[in-house]
Steps between C-alpha positions, in 0.01 A plus 500: 500500500240536231503234232541623143408253227799426283328598190470857633878540568752662292774288324830616654870445453668248741828693522331829561297342788814338645688826486220674663500239790876505542490879528290466823734253656749533787594168673190295388577158341393425141463153364509510122336212313673319211571651162386857401369575858851482650672644194299813542567494876876472434490791250259723730770514780741237611479473888617232746138474616395366158494120446496396137363143435641281241305214357265440794167586321213580713684533840521877529216526754599202692865624534366857600266331746816333674679831504204685642446241774881498582523877514169627628629848542602542141262572224519244210389524145470224248475553117359211306373428155144381441637165338726430781226565761275256314756213594452587878154626541482308834751733654233764510297301749811423707591878509149584608518236778848628620381871462844661498433875580808603302453329151394676191464296173491645153368284200623618174226372251531505132326174432813326349801289576731767349829342574423178318343651180202703611257209515177604656441381853193282587372803701527747210173679444309266729637510864508796745811438708402769747162333555683172563719673761203650673319166496808332647468722805711802391237770551751782432514419136440734199588591143693816445290722266809688376859609593376760761266241653789249512714749706203560717443133573881446559502788752186365675657147518792651702265603784247222510544224743393209265619327186436707187463373136509756213419389144634706209422440132825529305604519134730249328820711484810297569679529837763782539862362555595162614558372854845375575445131526721409796276328766758513776571866453123571501445293807795655692421851394134462608591339842735800554208735397282319755757544776567135561831452351826716443585602153746279302 
């Protein structure tokens, strides 16, 4: 992939990007990070292969890594906010070391902790998350320049045999819809979607 500096990328809408991703999916797993990231995933197309995180800030990529390693024949996507990723930057090095061939990570970067009051993150305007990913060993990392480029990068990630990270700059629009906050139901439905448990 070719790196595109974050300052040269279009500011896009999280729900629109999530909807574009979901439209391309069949039986791929998707891990939605806490808050607006999984609210939009829920609203974009509720599927048993979606896992909606509740309260576990920063763990979308580590959870997705576990799913990718457990089900190497299934493509796994993870959607995470920039503030959440900052809590678990070390996971990038771990993912690079494990090198799952079936994992695609999308970082939704608006430079704020939106759910808690839109406070700016420490990285806002100073830190290039995609450059950090590349320096951590995730060579297949780039910023999406616009919506068409995002779709191209998603499609490319579905055929490449290496972990992929895609950074997208997003606006501060609130999430669409609200995830049903039932941890047991979320877990059971996802396990059924992964083919490891019969439906309730």
